[in-house]
C-alpha positions as CSV (number, residue, x, y, z in Angstrom):
1,X,0.0,0.0,0.1
2,X,1.4,3.4,-1.0
3,X,1.4,6.0,1.7
4,X,2.5,9.5,1.2
5,X,4.1,11.2,4.2
6,X,4.9,15.0,4.3
7,X,6.1,17.6,6.6
8,X,8.7,15.7,8.0
9,X,10.6,18.1,10.3
10,X,13.3,17.4,12.9
11,X,13.7,20.0,15.9
12,X,16.9,19.8,17.9
13,X,17.8,22.3,20.1
14,X,20.1,22.5,23.2
15,X,18.6,24.2,26.4
16,X,21.1,26.9,27.7
17,X,22.2,26.4,31.3
18,X,21.4,22.9,31.0
19,X,23.3,19.6,30.8
20,X,20.6,17.8,28.7
21,X,19.3,18.3,25.1
22,X,15.9,17.8,23.7
23,X,14.8,16.7,20.5
24,X,11.2,16.7,18.9
25,X,10.6,14.4,16.1
26,X,7.3,15.4,14.2
27,X,5.8,13.0,11.6
28,X,2.6,13.7,9.5
29,X,0.8,11.2,7.2
30,X,-2.2,11.4,5.0
31,X,-3.6,8.0,4.0
32,X,-5.8,7.3,1.1
33,X,-9.5,7.2,1.2
34,X,-10.9,3.5,2.2
35,X,-14.2,2.1,1.8
36,X,-13.2,-0.8,4.4
37,X,-12.5,-0.8,7.9
38,X,-10.6,-1.6,10.1
39,X,-7.7,-0.6,7.8
40,X,-4.0,-1.1,8.9
41,X,-1.1,1.3,7.6
42,X,2.6,1.2,8.9
43,X,5.2,3.8,7.5
44,X,8.9,4.5,8.5
45,X,9.2,7.7,10.0
46,X,12.1,8.9,7.4
47,X,13.1,11.8,9.5
48,X,13.1,10.3,12.7
49,X,16.3,8.1,13.4
50,X,18.1,7.3,16.6
51,X,21.2,9.2,16.3
52,X,22.6,8.8,19.8
53,X,25.0,6.0,20.7
54,X,22.4,4.1,22.9
55,X,19.2,2.3,22.3
56,X,16.4,4.5,23.1
57,X,13.3,2.9,25.0
58,X,9.9,4.2,25.1
59,X,7.1,3.7,22.4
60,X,3.9,1.8,23.1
61,X,0.2,2.0,22.1
62,X,-1.7,5.1,21.9
63,X,-5.3,5.8,20.7
64,X,-6.4,9.3,19.3
65,X,-10.1,9.0,17.9
66,X,-10.6,6.1,15.6
67,X,-6.7,5.8,15.4
68,X,-4.5,3.1,17.4
69,X,-1.0,4.0,16.6
70,X,1.7,1.7,17.8
71,X,5.6,2.9,18.2
72,X,8.6,0.3,19.0
73,X,9.4,-0.1,22.5
74,X,13.1,0.1,21.8
75,X,14.9,1.9,18.6
76,X,18.7,0.8,18.4
77,X,21.4,3.1,17.2
78,X,20.6,4.2,13.6
79,X,17.3,2.6,14.0
80,X,14.0,4.4,12.6
81,X,11.0,5.1,14.4
82,X,8.2,3.3,12.4
83,X,4.6,3.8,13.3
84,X,1.8,1.0,12.9
85,X,-1.5,2.7,12.6
86,X,-5.0,1.0,12.8
87,X,-8.0,3.2,11.5
88,X,-11.3,2.0,12.5
89,X,-14.0,4.6,12.6
90,X,-17.8,4.1,13.2
91,X,-18.9,6.6,10.6
92,X,-17.9,7.9,7.2
93,X,-15.8,11.1,7.3
94,X,-12.3,12.4,7.6
95,X,-10.5,11.9,10.8
96,X,-7.3,13.2,12.3
97,X,-5.4,11.9,15.4
98,X,-2.1,12.7,16.9
99,X,0.0,10.7,19.4
100,X,3.3,11.3,21.5
101,X,5.9,8.7,22.7
102,X,8.6,9.7,25.0
103,X,12.0,8.0,24.5
104,X,14.3,9.4,27.2
105,X,14.8,13.0,26.4
106,X,13.3,12.6,22.7
107,X,9.7,12.8,22.1
108,X,8.1,11.2,18.7
109,X,5.0,12.9,17.5
110,X,2.7,11.4,14.9
111,X,0.0,13.2,13.4
112,X,-2.1,11.1,10.9
113,X,-5.4,12.0,8.8
114,X,-7.5,9.3,6.9
115,X,-10.9,9.4,5.4
116,X,-13.6,6.6,5.6
117,X,-16.3,6.7,2.7
118,X,-18.6,3.6,4.1
119,X,-21.4,4.8,1.7
120,X,-21.6,2.5,-1.6
121,X,-22.5,4.7,-4.6
122,X,-24.1,3.3,-7.8
123,X,-27.7,2.5,-9.2
124,X,-30.1,-0.6,-9.3
125,X,-31.9,-1.7,-12.7
126,X,-35.3,-2.9,-11.8
127,X,-36.7,-5.8,-13.5
128,X,-40.3,-4.3,-13.8
129,X,-41.2,-0.6,-14.1
130,X,-44.7,0.5,-13.0
131,X,-46.0,2.9,-15.8
132,X,-49.6,3.4,-14.2
133,X,-52.1,2.2,-11.7
134,X,-55.7,2.1,-12.2
135,X,-58.1,2.2,-9.2
136,X,-61.7,1.2,-9.1
137,X,-64.3,3.8,-8.9
138,X,-66.0,4.3,-5.4
139,X,-69.7,3.8,-4.7
140,X,-72.1,1.3,-5.8
141,X,-71.2,-0.9,-8.8
142,X,-73.8,-0.9,-11.6
143,X,-74.5,-4.2,-13.2
């Protein structure tokens, strides 16, 4: 399944007068319209890689509206923060959801959007067409 990811931005900055650092990985994905649910998607967050010299732990399962998102519980050095998404709405429409996972001094934020079109469109060709109806006259019947 093709998934188009966009707006991949990595923010990293040092807090002055602090020993630590903070990094924010923001990922956004828009999934194609679906007519069946539940639908599962996965994507590798291309701009979010573990560039520190240790395995990062965190991740887990987050729910946001009709989305259930799962990030890995550990990411080795050089590894990617892939996210698995299950989309299961109860009504047609466009939905958005956001989830965050802390990984030590890092936070992964995933924002997703998907559309569910549960209505089937089309037409029916009837076997017979009623052209007209004749009703009997009211009142006594003459013989």
